[in-house]
C-alpha positions in Angstrom: 129.7 126.0 133.4 133.3 125.8 132.2 136.2 123.9 133.7 139.9 123.9 132.9 141.2 120.3 133.2 144.8 119.2 133.3 146.2 115.8 132.6 147.3 115.5 136.2 143.8 116.5 137.4 144.9 120.0 138.2 143.4 123.3 137.1 145.4 123.9 133.9 147.3 121.9 131.5 150.5 123.7 130.6 151.9 121.0 128.3 150.1 118.4 126.3 151.5 114.9 125.6 150.2 113.8 122.2 152.2 110.5 121.9 150.2 107.3 121.8 149.3 105.9 125.2 149.3 102.4 126.7 145.8 101.8 128.0 143.8 98.8 129.1 140.5 100.5 128.0 138.7 98.9 125.1 137.2 101.2 122.6 134.6 100.6 119.8 133.8 103.0 117.0 130.4 102.7 115.2 129.6 104.3 111.9 126.0 104.3 110.6 126.0 104.8 106.9 123.9 104.6 103.8 124.7 105.6 100.2 128.1 107.3 100.8 130.8 104.6 100.5 133.6 106.9 99.3 133.0 109.4 102.1 132.8 106.5 104.6 136.2 105.2 103.3 137.9 108.5 104.1 136.3 108.7 107.6 137.5 105.2 108.5 140.9 105.9 107.1 141.3 108.7 109.6 140.5 106.3 112.4 143.4 104.2 111.2 145.6 107.3 111.8 144.5 107.9 115.4 147.2 108.0 118.1 145.0 105.7 120.1 143.5 103.0 118.0 140.1 101.5 118.7 139.8 97.8 119.4 136.8 97.4 117.1 135.3 99.3 114.2 131.7 98.6 113.2 130.0 99.8 110.1 126.2 99.6 110.3 124.6 99.8 106.9 121.7 98.5 104.8 123.5 96.9 101.8 127.0 95.8 100.8 127.2 98.8 98.5 126.8 101.2 101.5 130.1 99.9 102.9 132.0 100.0 99.6 135.7 99.1 99.9 135.5 99.1 103.7 133.7 95.7 103.6 136.8 94.0 102.3 138.8 94.9 105.4 139.2 92.1 107.9 139.5 94.5 110.8 136.1 96.2 110.2 132.9 94.4 111.1 130.1 95.3 108.6 126.6 94.6 109.9 123.4 95.1 107.8 119.9 95.8 108.9 116.9 98.0 108.3 117.5 101.6 107.3 117.3 104.7 109.6 120.0 106.3 111.8 118.5 105.1 115.1 118.0 101.5 113.8 121.5 101.3 112.4 123.1 102.6 115.5 121.2 100.1 117.6 122.2 97.4 115.2 125.8 98.5 115.7 125.4 98.4 119.5 123.9 94.9 119.3 127.1 93.7 117.5 129.5 95.4 119.8 131.8 93.0 121.8 130.7 92.7 125.4 134.1 93.7 126.8 134.2 97.3 125.4 134.6 100.1 127.9 133.8 103.1 125.6 131.8 103.4 122.4 132.1 106.2 119.9 129.4 107.1 117.4 130.7 109.0 114.3 128.8 110.1 111.3 130.1 108.7 108.0 131.0 112.3 107.0 132.8 113.2 110.2 136.6 113.6 109.8 138.7 113.2 113.0 141.9 114.9 113.9 144.5 112.3 114.8 144.3 112.7 118.6 140.4 112.7 118.8 140.2 109.4 120.5 143.2 110.1 122.7 141.7 113.4 124.0 138.3 111.8 124.7 139.9 108.9 126.5 141.9 111.3 128.7 138.8 113.0 130.0 137.0 109.8 130.6 139.9 108.4 132.6 140.4 111.7 134.6 136.8 112.0 135.6 134.7 108.9 136.3 131.5 111.0 136.5 131.7 111.8 132.8 129.4 109.5 130.8 129.4 111.3 127.4 131.8 113.5 125.5 131.3 115.5 122.3 134.1 117.3 120.6 134.8 120.6 118.9 134.0 121.2 115.3 136.6 123.1 113.2 133.8 123.4 110.6 130.3 122.1 110.1 129.1 121.8 106.5 125.6 121.0 107.7 125.1 124.7 108.0 125.9 125.4 104.3 126.5 123.6 101.0 128.8 121.1 102.7 132.5 120.3 102.2 134.2 117.8 100.0 136.5 115.3 101.6 139.5 117.2 100.2 138.2 120.4 101.7 137.6 118.7 105.0 141.1 117.3 105.0 142.5 120.7 104.3 140.7 122.1 107.2 142.1 119.4 109.4 145.6 119.8 108.1 147.9 121.4 110.6 145.2 121.5 113.3 146.4 120.7 116.8 144.4 120.8 120.1 145.0 123.9 122.2 147.4 123.6 125.1 144.6 124.1 127.7 141.8 121.6 127.8 138.4 123.3 128.2 135.5 121.3 129.4 131.9 122.6 129.2 129.0 121.0 131.0 126.4 123.5 129.7 125.0 121.2 127.0 121.5 120.3 126.0 122.9 117.1 124.7 125.8 115.7 122.6 126.1 116.4 118.9 125.4 113.2 117.1 128.0 113.5 114.4 130.7 112.9 117.1 129.9 111.5 120.5 131.5 109.1 122.8 130.0 107.2 125.8 131.1 105.2 128.7 129.6 101.8 128.0 128.6 101.2 131.6 126.5 104.4 131.4 124.4 103.3 128.5 123.5 99.8 129.7 119.8 99.2 128.8 119.5 102.3 126.7 118.7 102.3 123.0 118.2 104.9 120.3 114.5 105.5 119.8 113.6 103.9 116.5 110.3 105.9 116.3 112.7 108.7 115.2 113.0 107.4 111.7 115.2 108.2 108.7 117.8 110.8 109.7 116.7 110.6 113.3 116.5 114.3 114.0 117.3 114.9 117.7 118.0 111.3 118.4 121.3 112.5 119.9 119.4 114.8 122.3 117.1 112.0 123.3 119.9 109.4 123.8 121.9 111.9 125.9 118.9 112.8 128.0 118.4 109.1 128.9 122.0 109.0 130.0 121.6 112.2 132.0 118.5 110.8 133.7 120.7 108.0 135.1 123.1 110.6 136.6 125.6 110.7 133.8 127.5 113.9 132.9 127.5 115.1 129.3 130.4 117.3 128.4 132.0 119.1 125.5 135.8 119.4 125.1 137.8 121.8 122.9 140.6 119.4 122.3 138.8 116.6 120.4 138.8 118.2 116.9 137.0 117.3 113.8 135.2 118.5 110.6 131.6 117.6 109.8 131.4 117.6 106.1 127.7 117.9 106.0 127.6 115.7 102.8 124.2 116.2 101.2 124.0 112.9 99.3 122.0 110.2 101.1 119.9 112.7 103.2 116.1 112.6 103.4 113.6 114.8 101.4 112.8 118.3 102.6 109.2 117.4 103.4 110.2 114.4 105.6 112.8 116.4 107.4 110.4 119.4 107.8 107.9 117.1 109.5 110.5 115.8 111.9 111.6 119.3 112.7 108.2 120.0 114.2 107.0 116.6 115.5 110.2 115.2 117.0 110.8 118.0 119.5 107.3 117.7 120.9 107.5 113.9 120.9 110.7 114.2 122.9 109.0 116.7 125.2 106.5 114.1 126.0 109.3 111.7 126.9 111.0 114.2 129.1 114.0 114.5 126.8 113.2 118.2 126.1 111.4 120.9 128.0 108.4 122.7 126.6 110.5 125.8 126.0 113.2 123.8 124.2 110.6 122.1 122.0 108.9 125.4 121.1 112.2 127.1 120.4 113.5 124.4 118.3 110.4 123.9 116.2 109.6 127.6 116.0 113.1 128.6 114.7 113.0 125.9 112.0 109.5 127.0 110.9 110.4 130.7 110.7 113.7 129.9 108.9 112.0 127.7 106.4 109.3 130.2 105.7 111.6 133.2 105.2 114.1 131.3 103.2 111.6 129.6 101.0 111.3 132.8 99.0 115.0 132.7 98.1 116.0 129.2 98.8 119.6 128.0 98.9 120.3 125.6 96.0 121.4 122.8 98.4 118.3 123.0 100.6 114.7 122.1 99.8 113.2 125.0 101.9 109.7 124.7 100.3 109.7 121.0 101.0 110.7 121.6 104.6 108.0 124.2 105.0 105.4 121.8 103.7 106.6 119.2 106.2 106.5 121.8 109.0 102.9 122.6 108.2 101.9 118.9 108.0 103.6 118.5 111.4 101.8 121.4 112.9 98.4 119.9 111.7 99.3 116.6 113.4 100.5 118.5 116.5 97.2 120.4 116.8 95.3 117.1 116.5 97.5 115.6 119.2 99.2 113.1 116.9 102.8 112.8 118.0 103.8 110.3 115.4 107.5 110.8 114.4 107.4 107.6 112.3 105.0 109.2 109.9 107.9 111.1 108.3 108.8 107.8 106.6 105.5 107.8 104.8 105.5 111.4 103.5 
């Protein structure tokens, strides 16, 4: 289902106002990062350029080296804890000030167009039923070799949101590289730390928990960004392949995915890894992913839904 939303609550928005706004809403941005300090530095710098500034920036990492130069900034809170995307995001949430109204989770390799926060905040303020917003990707390097920071900045250069804001509610869940939540809608909810390492579908699970409480999850075409898909710091092919099979069925058991969604997700990855393992891309360990898929299938047949096993492979 698509909706056309105007700033005045009407059907269409003929003119956009991109100037900075006065708002009483308090906003926190959380980055979970490991092993990519230079990429993180660029992502945080783009938050500095937002037309609406967050009240708090939290960098959740494992070591000081992960945060790099960002740790010297007095306006950035660096928190350290155990590794893993879900664990690090939860650690960020635990350190978030209690008076925040909205929290934004961004990957350390997600570059935001300067009105990203402004556009998200407009939709939250216009519609109190919206609990989660994910934005539009100008490019997603996760589907290829990835982009350098300079390439990502070039893709962002000159980009402006379209004059008409389009809101879609036909979403299986938010895209974890860029998702914003109304803090009141996630009270008592955490990322599932059994989804270890890169998480793999942790965004779907977190969004499903919000939806179960009646929250609406939407996509908007005016919050623009580039996901670099940086390959450094990612998990091995075998571990990821295992998660590609086990995590969807584990989430099915939790009610965060339907049986059809779990079968489709795991099946597409298995077929893709099998076919491409014969002529693998240089930036993807297809054979490793396939081995992980097969280990996951064996565990699935035996009724062992243990997503945390990926950490031991």
